[in-house]
PDB file of N, CA, C and O in Angstrom:
ATOM      1  N   UNK A   1      56.007 -50.519 -36.880  1.00  0.00           N
ATOM      2  CA  UNK A   1      54.791 -50.285 -36.115  1.00  0.00           C
ATOM      3  C   UNK A   1      53.875 -49.376 -36.928  1.00  0.00           C
ATOM      4  O   UNK A   1      54.312 -48.438 -37.595  1.00  0.00           O
ATOM      5  N   UNK A   2      52.645 -49.681 -36.845  1.00  0.00           N
ATOM      6  CA  UNK A   2      51.712 -48.797 -37.546  1.00  0.00           C
ATOM      7  C   UNK A   2      51.373 -47.589 -36.660  1.00  0.00           C
ATOM      8  O   UNK A   2      51.533 -47.645 -35.441  1.00  0.00           O
ATOM      9  N   UNK A   3      50.913 -46.515 -37.271  1.00  0.00           N
ATOM     10  CA  UNK A   3      50.684 -45.271 -36.524  1.00  0.00           C
ATOM     11  C   UNK A   3      49.674 -45.391 -35.382  1.00  0.00           C
ATOM     12  O   UNK A   3      49.811 -44.712 -34.364  1.00  0.00           O
ATOM     13  N   UNK A   4      48.681 -46.232 -35.537  1.00  0.00           N
ATOM     14  CA  UNK A   4      47.667 -46.376 -34.484  1.00  0.00           C
ATOM     15  C   UNK A   4      48.293 -46.988 -33.236  1.00  0.00           C
ATOM     16  O   UNK A   4      47.981 -46.571 -32.121  1.00  0.00           O
ATOM     17  N   UNK A   5      49.158 -47.958 -33.410  1.00  0.00           N
ATOM     18  CA  UNK A   5      49.826 -48.586 -32.268  1.00  0.00           C
ATOM     19  C   UNK A   5      50.711 -47.563 -31.555  1.00  0.00           C
ATOM     20  O   UNK A   5      50.742 -47.511 -30.325  1.00  0.00           O
ATOM     21  N   UNK A   6      51.418 -46.763 -32.321  1.00  0.00           N
ATOM     22  CA  UNK A   6      52.278 -45.736 -31.732  1.00  0.00           C
ATOM     23  C   UNK A   6      51.432 -44.742 -30.945  1.00  0.00           C
ATOM     24  O   UNK A   6      51.804 -44.353 -29.837  1.00  0.00           O
ATOM     25  N   UNK A   7      50.298 -44.329 -31.505  1.00  0.00           N
ATOM     26  CA  UNK A   7      49.425 -43.381 -30.817  1.00  0.00           C
ATOM     27  C   UNK A   7      48.844 -43.956 -29.535  1.00  0.00           C
ATOM     28  O   UNK A   7      48.484 -43.197 -28.635  1.00  0.00           O
ATOM     29  N   UNK A   8      48.744 -45.251 -29.429  1.00  0.00           N
ATOM     30  CA  UNK A   8      48.237 -45.869 -28.215  1.00  0.00           C
ATOM     31  C   UNK A   8      49.335 -46.174 -27.205  1.00  0.00           C
ATOM     32  O   UNK A   8      49.087 -46.128 -26.000  1.00  0.00           O
ATOM     33  N   UNK A   9      50.533 -46.482 -27.664  1.00  0.00           N
ATOM     34  CA  UNK A   9      51.624 -46.886 -26.770  1.00  0.00           C
ATOM     35  C   UNK A   9      52.309 -45.676 -26.127  1.00  0.00           C
ATOM     36  O   UNK A   9      52.605 -45.701 -24.933  1.00  0.00           O
ATOM     37  N   UNK A  10      52.560 -44.628 -26.898  1.00  0.00           N
ATOM     38  CA  UNK A  10      53.292 -43.469 -26.384  1.00  0.00           C
ATOM     39  C   UNK A  10      52.571 -42.828 -25.197  1.00  0.00           C
ATOM     40  O   UNK A  10      53.218 -42.577 -24.180  1.00  0.00           O
ATOM     41  N   UNK A  11      51.269 -42.550 -25.271  1.00  0.00           N
ATOM     42  CA  UNK A  11      50.598 -41.999 -24.079  1.00  0.00           C
ATOM     43  C   UNK A  11      50.639 -42.948 -22.880  1.00  0.00           C
ATOM     44  O   UNK A  11      50.654 -42.503 -21.732  1.00  0.00           O
ATOM     45  N   UNK A  12      50.657 -44.239 -23.145  1.00  0.00           N
ATOM     46  CA  UNK A  12      50.761 -45.204 -22.056  1.00  0.00           C
ATOM     47  C   UNK A  12      52.068 -45.078 -21.295  1.00  0.00           C
ATOM     48  O   UNK A  12      52.107 -45.276 -20.081  1.00  0.00           O
ATOM     49  N   UNK A  13      53.140 -44.749 -22.007  1.00  0.00           N
ATOM     50  CA  UNK A  13      54.434 -44.536 -21.348  1.00  0.00           C
ATOM     51  C   UNK A  13      54.491 -43.195 -20.628  1.00  0.00           C
ATOM     52  O   UNK A  13      55.136 -43.080 -19.586  1.00  0.00           O
ATOM     53  N   UNK A  14      53.829 -42.189 -21.167  1.00  0.00           N
ATOM     54  CA  UNK A  14      53.894 -40.852 -20.592  1.00  0.00           C
ATOM     55  C   UNK A  14      52.920 -40.631 -19.440  1.00  0.00           C
ATOM     56  O   UNK A  14      53.125 -39.730 -18.627  1.00  0.00           O
ATOM     57  N   UNK A  15      51.887 -41.419 -19.358  1.00  0.00           N
ATOM     58  CA  UNK A  15      50.843 -41.206 -18.355  1.00  0.00           C
ATOM     59  C   UNK A  15      51.355 -41.229 -16.917  1.00  0.00           C
ATOM     60  O   UNK A  15      50.974 -40.348 -16.147  1.00  0.00           O
ATOM     61  N   UNK A  16      52.192 -42.179 -16.509  1.00  0.00           N
ATOM     62  CA  UNK A  16      52.678 -42.158 -15.122  1.00  0.00           C
ATOM     63  C   UNK A  16      53.462 -40.892 -14.774  1.00  0.00           C
ATOM     64  O   UNK A  16      53.343 -40.376 -13.662  1.00  0.00           O
ATOM     65  N   UNK A  17      54.253 -40.394 -15.708  1.00  0.00           N
ATOM     66  CA  UNK A  17      55.027 -39.178 -15.450  1.00  0.00           C
ATOM     67  C   UNK A  17      54.105 -37.976 -15.287  1.00  0.00           C
ATOM     68  O   UNK A  17      54.287 -37.163 -14.382  1.00  0.00           O
ATOM     69  N   UNK A  18      53.124 -37.870 -16.160  1.00  0.00           N
ATOM     70  CA  UNK A  18      52.195 -36.742 -16.093  1.00  0.00           C
ATOM     71  C   UNK A  18      51.373 -36.811 -14.813  1.00  0.00           C
ATOM     72  O   UNK A  18      51.134 -35.789 -14.171  1.00  0.00           O
ATOM     73  N   UNK A  19      50.944 -38.006 -14.443  1.00  0.00           N
ATOM     74  CA  UNK A  19      50.179 -38.184 -13.201  1.00  0.00           C
ATOM     75  C   UNK A  19      51.017 -37.796 -11.993  1.00  0.00           C
ATOM     76  O   UNK A  19      50.520 -37.136 -11.081  1.00  0.00           O
ATOM     77  N   UNK A  20      52.284 -38.198 -11.976  1.00  0.00           N
ATOM     78  CA  UNK A  20      53.169 -37.835 -10.877  1.00  0.00           C
ATOM     79  C   UNK A  20      53.381 -36.333 -10.784  1.00  0.00           C
ATOM     80  O   UNK A  20      53.444 -35.781  -9.686  1.00  0.00           O
ATOM     81  N   UNK A  21      53.490 -35.668 -11.928  1.00  0.00           N
ATOM     82  CA  UNK A  21      53.667 -34.222 -11.943  1.00  0.00           C
ATOM     83  C   UNK A  21      52.440 -33.510 -11.385  1.00  0.00           C
ATOM     84  O   UNK A  21      52.565 -32.563 -10.609  1.00  0.00           O
ATOM     85  N   UNK A  22      51.270 -33.963 -11.775  1.00  0.00           N
ATOM     86  CA  UNK A  22      50.029 -33.363 -11.278  1.00  0.00           C
ATOM     87  C   UNK A  22      49.887 -33.605  -9.778  1.00  0.00           C
ATOM     88  O   UNK A  22      49.505 -32.695  -9.042  1.00  0.00           O
ATOM     89  N   UNK A  23      50.185 -34.797  -9.322  1.00  0.00           N
ATOM     90  CA  UNK A  23      50.098 -35.103  -7.892  1.00  0.00           C
ATOM     91  C   UNK A  23      51.094 -34.277  -7.086  1.00  0.00           C
ATOM     92  O   UNK A  23      50.787 -33.850  -5.973  1.00  0.00           O
ATOM     93  N   UNK A  24      52.278 -34.050  -7.634  1.00  0.00           N
ATOM     94  CA  UNK A  24      53.278 -33.245  -6.943  1.00  0.00           C
ATOM     95  C   UNK A  24      52.801 -31.805  -6.772  1.00  0.00           C
ATOM     96  O   UNK A  24      52.956 -31.215  -5.703  1.00  0.00           O
ATOM     97  N   UNK A  25      52.226 -31.250  -7.822  1.00  0.00           N
ATOM     98  CA  UNK A  25      51.709 -29.886  -7.733  1.00  0.00           C
ATOM     99  C   UNK A  25      50.555 -29.810  -6.739  1.00  0.00           C
ATOM    100  O   UNK A  25      50.444 -28.842  -5.986  1.00  0.00           O
ATOM    101  N   UNK A  26      49.695 -30.830  -6.735  1.00  0.00           N
ATOM    102  CA  UNK A  26      48.568 -30.851  -5.797  1.00  0.00           C
ATOM    103  C   UNK A  26      49.071 -30.937  -4.357  1.00  0.00           C
ATOM    104  O   UNK A  26      48.525 -30.283  -3.468  1.00  0.00           O
ATOM    105  N   UNK A  27      50.104 -31.737  -4.127  1.00  0.00           N
ATOM    106  CA  UNK A  27      50.667 -31.858  -2.776  1.00  0.00           C
ATOM    107  C   UNK A  27      51.245 -30.530  -2.299  1.00  0.00           C
ATOM    108  O   UNK A  27      51.052 -30.151  -1.144  1.00  0.00           O
ATOM    109  N   UNK A  28      51.960 -29.813  -3.188  1.00  0.00           N
ATOM    110  CA  UNK A  28      52.522 -28.515  -2.804  1.00  0.00           C
ATOM    111  C   UNK A  28      51.419 -27.522  -2.473  1.00  0.00           C
ATOM    112  O   UNK A  28      51.525 -26.777  -1.499  1.00  0.00           O
ATOM    113  N   UNK A  29      50.364 -27.506  -3.274  1.00  0.00           N
ATOM    114  CA  UNK A  29      49.257 -26.586  -3.013  1.00  0.00           C
ATOM    115  C   UNK A  29      48.557 -26.918  -1.706  1.00  0.00           C
ATOM    116  O   UNK A  29      48.189 -26.016  -0.954  1.00  0.00           O
ATOM    117  N   UNK A  30      48.371 -28.200  -1.428  1.00  0.00           N
ATOM    118  CA  UNK A  30      47.717 -28.623  -0.195  1.00  0.00           C
ATOM    119  C   UNK A  30      48.557 -28.243   1.021  1.00  0.00           C
ATOM    120  O   UNK A  30      48.026 -27.762   2.022  1.00  0.00           O
ATOM    121  N   UNK A  31      49.866 -28.459   0.931  1.00  0.00           N
ATOM    122  CA  UNK A  31      50.752 -28.106   2.043  1.00  0.00           C
ATOM    123  C   UNK A  31      50.800 -26.606   2.270  1.00  0.00           C
ATOM    124  O   UNK A  31      50.852 -26.152   3.413  1.00  0.00           O
ATOM    125  N   UNK A  32      50.784 -25.828   1.186  1.00  0.00           N
ATOM    126  CA  UNK A  32      50.777 -24.371   1.326  1.00  0.00           C
ATOM    127  C   UNK A  32      49.489 -23.913   1.993  1.00  0.00           C
ATOM    128  O   UNK A  32      49.507 -22.992   2.810  1.00  0.00           O
ATOM    129  N   UNK A  33      48.371 -24.548   1.654  1.00  0.00           N
ATOM    130  CA  UNK A  33      47.094 -24.204   2.281  1.00  0.00           C
ATOM    131  C   UNK A  33      47.081 -24.529   3.762  1.00  0.00           C
ATOM    132  O   UNK A  33      46.581 -23.749   4.573  1.00  0.00           O
ATOM    133  N   UNK A  34      47.633 -25.683   4.115  1.00  0.00           N
ATOM    134  CA  UNK A  34      47.700 -26.055   5.533  1.00  0.00           C
ATOM    135  C   UNK A  34      48.577 -25.078   6.310  1.00  0.00           C
ATOM    136  O   UNK A  34      48.238 -24.690   7.428  1.00  0.00           O
ATOM    137  N   UNK A  35      49.697 -24.683   5.724  1.00  0.00           N
ATOM    138  CA  UNK A  35      50.589 -23.736   6.387  1.00  0.00           C
ATOM    139  C   UNK A  35      49.894 -22.393   6.578  1.00  0.00           C
ATOM    140  O   UNK A  35      50.075 -21.740   7.606  1.00  0.00           O
ATOM    141  N   UNK A  36      49.104 -21.979   5.596  1.00  0.00           N
ATOM    142  CA  UNK A  36      48.372 -20.721   5.704  1.00  0.00           C
ATOM    143  C   UNK A  36      47.349 -20.776   6.830  1.00  0.00           C
ATOM    144  O   UNK A  36      47.179 -19.804   7.566  1.00  0.00           O
ATOM    145  N   UNK A  37      46.671 -21.903   6.965  1.00  0.00           N
ATOM    146  CA  UNK A  37      45.674 -22.062   8.037  1.00  0.00           C
ATOM    147  C   UNK A  37      46.358 -22.029   9.400  1.00  0.00           C
ATOM    148  O   UNK A  37      45.878 -21.365  10.318  1.00  0.00           O
ATOM    149  N   UNK A  38      47.461 -22.733   9.534  1.00  0.00           N
ATOM    150  CA  UNK A  38      48.191 -22.759  10.811  1.00  0.00           C
ATOM    151  C   UNK A  38      48.687 -21.363  11.156  1.00  0.00           C
ATOM    152  O   UNK A  38      48.598 -20.940  12.309  1.00  0.00           O
ATOM    153  N   UNK A  39      49.214 -20.639  10.160  1.00  0.00           N
ATOM    154  CA  UNK A  39      49.701 -19.289  10.387  1.00  0.00           C
ATOM    155  C   UNK A  39      48.571 -18.375  10.844  1.00  0.00           C
ATOM    156  O   UNK A  39      48.762 -17.540  11.727  1.00  0.00           O
ATOM    157  N   UNK A  40      47.400 -18.532  10.245  1.00  0.00           N
ATOM    158  CA  UNK A  40      46.257 -17.696  10.622  1.00  0.00           C
ATOM    159  C   UNK A  40      45.770 -18.028  12.026  1.00  0.00           C
ATOM    160  O   UNK A  40      45.389 -17.130  12.778  1.00  0.00           O
ATOM    161  N   UNK A  41      45.778 -19.300  12.383  1.00  0.00           N
ATOM    162  CA  UNK A  41      45.328 -19.699  13.718  1.00  0.00           C
ATOM    163  C   UNK A  41      46.267 -19.187  14.796  1.00  0.00           C
ATOM    164  O   UNK A  41      45.827 -18.856  15.898  1.00  0.00           O
ATOM    165  N   UNK A  42      47.548 -19.118  14.491  1.00  0.00           N
ATOM    166  CA  UNK A  42      48.527 -18.632  15.470  1.00  0.00           C
ATOM    167  C   UNK A  42      48.564 -17.116  15.531  1.00  0.00           C
ATOM    168  O   UNK A  42      49.175 -16.538  16.430  1.00  0.00           O
ATOM    169  N   UNK A  43      47.917 -16.484  14.589  1.00  0.00           N
ATOM    170  CA  UNK A  43      47.896 -15.027  14.577  1.00  0.00           C
ATOM    171  C   UNK A  43      49.169 -14.418  14.058  1.00  0.00           C
ATOM    172  O   UNK A  43      49.419 -13.230  14.262  1.00  0.00           O
ATOM    173  N   UNK A  44      49.958 -15.193  13.405  1.00  0.00           N
ATOM    174  CA  UNK A  44      51.211 -14.674  12.879  1.00  0.00           C
ATOM    175  C   UNK A  44      50.998 -13.925  11.585  1.00  0.00           C
ATOM    176  O   UNK A  44      49.963 -14.050  10.931  1.00  0.00           O
ATOM    177  N   UNK A  45      51.981 -13.161  11.240  1.00  0.00           N
ATOM    178  CA  UNK A  45      51.917 -12.436   9.980  1.00  0.00           C
ATOM    179  C   UNK A  45      52.798 -13.138   8.961  1.00  0.00           C
ATOM    180  O   UNK A  45      53.604 -14.004   9.303  1.00  0.00           O
ATOM    181  N   UNK A  46      52.635 -12.759   7.738  1.00  0.00           N
ATOM    182  CA  UNK A  46      53.454 -13.341   6.693  1.00  0.00           C
ATOM    183  C   UNK A  46      54.865 -12.796   6.794  1.00  0.00           C
ATOM    184  O   UNK A  46      55.058 -11.585   6.895  1.00  0.00           O
ATOM    185  N   UNK A  47      55.842 -13.668   6.768  1.00  0.00           N
ATOM    186  CA  UNK A  47      57.216 -13.174   6.811  1.00  0.00           C
ATOM    187  C   UNK A  47      57.549 -12.435   5.516  1.00  0.00           C
ATOM    188  O   UNK A  47      57.153 -12.857   4.430  1.00  0.00           O
ATOM    189  N   UNK A  48      58.267 -11.348   5.645  1.00  0.00           N
ATOM    190  CA  UNK A  48      58.644 -10.588   4.465  1.00  0.00           C
ATOM    191  C   UNK A  48      59.798 -11.283   3.774  1.00  0.00           C
ATOM    192  O   UNK A  48      60.753 -11.727   4.411  1.00  0.00           O
ATOM    193  N   UNK A  49      59.693 -11.367   2.495  1.00  0.00           N
ATOM    194  CA  UNK A  49      60.770 -11.975   1.731  1.00  0.00           C
ATOM    195  C   UNK A  49      61.810 -10.913   1.420  1.00  0.00           C
ATOM    196  O   UNK A  49      61.482  -9.782   1.060  1.00  0.00           O
ATOM    197  N   UNK A  50      63.052 -11.293   1.563  1.00  0.00           N
ATOM    198  CA  UNK A  50      64.133 -10.382   1.222  1.00  0.00           C
ATOM    199  C   UNK A  50      64.512 -10.632  -0.231  1.00  0.00           C
ATOM    200  O   UNK A  50      64.949 -11.721  -0.605  1.00  0.00           O
ATOM    201  N   UNK A  51      64.337  -9.617  -1.018  1.00  0.00           N
ATOM    202  CA  UNK A  51      64.678  -9.752  -2.425  1.00  0.00           C
ATOM    203  C   UNK A  51      65.832  -8.814  -2.743  1.00  0.00           C
ATOM    204  O   UNK A  51      65.710  -7.595  -2.616  1.00  0.00           O
ATOM    205  N   UNK A  52      66.902  -9.370  -3.140  1.00  0.00           N
ATOM    206  CA  UNK A  52      68.044  -8.556  -3.521  1.00  0.00           C
ATOM    207  C   UNK A  52      68.685  -7.881  -2.328  1.00  0.00           C
ATOM    208  O   UNK A  52      68.294  -8.098  -1.181  1.00  0.00           O
ATOM    209  N   UNK A  53      69.659  -7.071  -2.617  1.00  0.00           N
ATOM    210  CA  UNK A  53      70.341  -6.339  -1.558  1.00  0.00           C
ATOM    211  C   UNK A  53      69.720  -4.978  -1.416  1.00  0.00           C
ATOM    212  O   UNK A  53      69.475  -4.294  -2.410  1.00  0.00           O
ATOM    213  N   UNK A  54      69.468  -4.584  -0.211  1.00  0.00           N
ATOM    214  CA  UNK A  54      68.927  -3.266   0.042  1.00  0.00           C
ATOM    215  C   UNK A  54      70.051  -2.329   0.451  1.00  0.00           C
ATOM    216  O   UNK A  54      71.049  -2.746   1.039  1.00  0.00           O
ATOM    217  N   UNK A  55      69.872  -1.070   0.133  1.00  0.00           N
ATOM    218  CA  UNK A  55      70.893  -0.092   0.492  1.00  0.00           C
ATOM    219  C   UNK A  55      70.774   0.261   1.961  1.00  0.00           C
ATOM    220  O   UNK A  55      69.678   0.399   2.505  1.00  0.00           O
ATOM    221  N   UNK A  56      71.909   0.400   2.577  1.00  0.00           N
ATOM    222  CA  UNK A  56      71.946   0.801   3.974  1.00  0.00           C
ATOM    223  C   UNK A  56      72.053   2.301   4.075  1.00  0.00           C
ATOM    224  O   UNK A  56      72.742   2.943   3.281  1.00  0.00           O
ATOM    225  N   UNK A  57      71.377   2.853   5.045  1.00  0.00           N
ATOM    226  CA  UNK A  57      71.543   4.269   5.321  1.00  0.00           C
ATOM    227  C   UNK A  57      72.758   4.456   6.206  1.00  0.00           C
ATOM    228  O   UNK A  57      72.779   3.997   7.348  1.00  0.00           O
ATOM    229  N   UNK A  58      73.755   5.121   5.688  1.00  0.00           N
ATOM    230  CA  UNK A  58      74.992   5.294   6.437  1.00  0.00           C
ATOM    231  C   UNK A  58      75.143   6.709   6.893  1.00  0.00           C
ATOM    232  O   UNK A  58      76.132   7.046   7.544  1.00  0.00           O
TER     233      UNK A  58
END
C-alpha cells in the first residue's frame, strides 16, 4: 500500500470509535446537567462524598 492510501484508510477505521467516545462524554455531561437542575428544583443539597476513612472520636 502506498502511504497516501494508508493515511486515508486508517482515519476511516478510527473515526467511529472517536465519534462514540465523544458522544459518550457528551451524554455523561448532559445527564449530569439534568441531575443538577432536578436537584436545584427540589431544593436539595449536594450529597457529601465520603473519601477515605475518617477517625472516630472515642
